[in-house]
C-alpha positions in Angstrom: 126.5 115.6 84.0 127.5 111.9 84.7 130.2 110.5 82.3 127.5 107.9 80.7 125.5 110.4 79.2 128.6 111.4 77.3 129.1 108.4 76.3 126.3 106.4 75.4 123.0 109.2 75.7 120.6 106.5 74.1 121.4 104.1 76.8 121.6 106.6 79.4 118.0 107.8 78.3 116.7 104.3 78.3 117.8 103.5 82.0 116.6 106.5 83.5 113.2 106.2 81.4 112.8 102.7 82.4 112.7 103.9 86.2 109.7 106.2 85.6 106.5 104.9 87.0 105.0 108.4 85.5 103.3 108.9 89.1 103.5 112.7 88.4 105.4 113.8 91.7 108.0 115.7 89.5 105.5 117.6 87.6 104.4 119.7 91.2 107.8 121.4 91.2 108.5 122.3 87.5 108.7 126.1 86.5 107.8 125.8 83.0 104.8 123.3 83.7 103.6 125.9 86.1 103.9 128.9 83.3 103.2 127.1 80.0 100.5 124.3 81.6 101.3 121.9 78.9 102.1 118.7 80.2 104.6 118.2 77.3 106.4 120.9 79.1 106.9 119.0 82.5 109.4 116.3 83.5 106.9 113.5 83.2 106.5 114.9 79.2 109.8 115.4 78.9 110.2 111.4 79.7 107.9 110.4 77.6 109.2 112.6 74.6 112.8 111.1 75.2 111.4 107.7 75.4 109.2 107.9 71.9 112.5 109.6 70.5 114.6 106.0 71.5 112.5 104.0 70.3 110.7 105.5 67.4 113.3 108.4 66.3 109.7 110.5 66.0 110.8 114.6 66.1 108.4 117.1 65.8 108.8 120.9 66.4 107.0 120.2 69.8 109.6 118.1 70.4 112.2 120.6 70.2 110.2 122.7 72.4 109.5 120.8 74.8 113.2 119.3 75.1 114.7 123.1 74.7 112.6 124.8 76.9 113.7 122.8 80.2 115.5 125.3 82.4 117.6 122.2 83.7 116.7 123.6 87.3 116.4 120.0 88.8 113.5 120.5 91.4 111.6 117.2 89.3 114.6 115.3 90.6 114.1 116.3 94.4 110.6 115.6 94.4 110.8 112.0 92.2 110.6 109.4 94.4 112.8 107.1 91.9 115.5 110.1 91.5 115.2 109.9 87.8 117.9 112.1 86.2 115.6 114.1 84.3 117.8 117.0 83.5 120.3 114.7 82.3 117.6 112.8 80.0 117.3 116.2 78.6 120.8 117.3 78.5 121.3 113.7 76.4 118.2 114.5 74.2 119.8 118.2 73.5 123.4 116.6 72.7 121.4 114.1 70.0 119.2 116.5 68.4 122.1 119.2 68.0 124.4 116.1 66.4 122.1 114.9 64.2 120.4 116.7 61.0 117.0 116.6 62.6 117.3 120.5 64.0 118.0 121.5 60.1 114.7 120.2 59.2 113.0 122.8 61.4 115.2 125.9 61.0 
């Protein structure tokens, strides 16, 4: 995990999300999207959820499902032309959600 994820997860997410052009190449490699076939469970959906969170702090139960079902295999990174660190974005989101009172609202 890159040090900047630990130091400032929101800035890390902001930087990585800004690289995404939502081309969708990452989605062909994602095992959870392949099984669940709901775009939120794919890399592009997770990037969008992270972007929504850092811009508006909106969290739903579905947001948690999307973020916490990623298996962190990094197949999406290999397929991404911008080499976005999607597993890093997911880990940063998990860190933020775990350290906030957000999870207590749902469990």
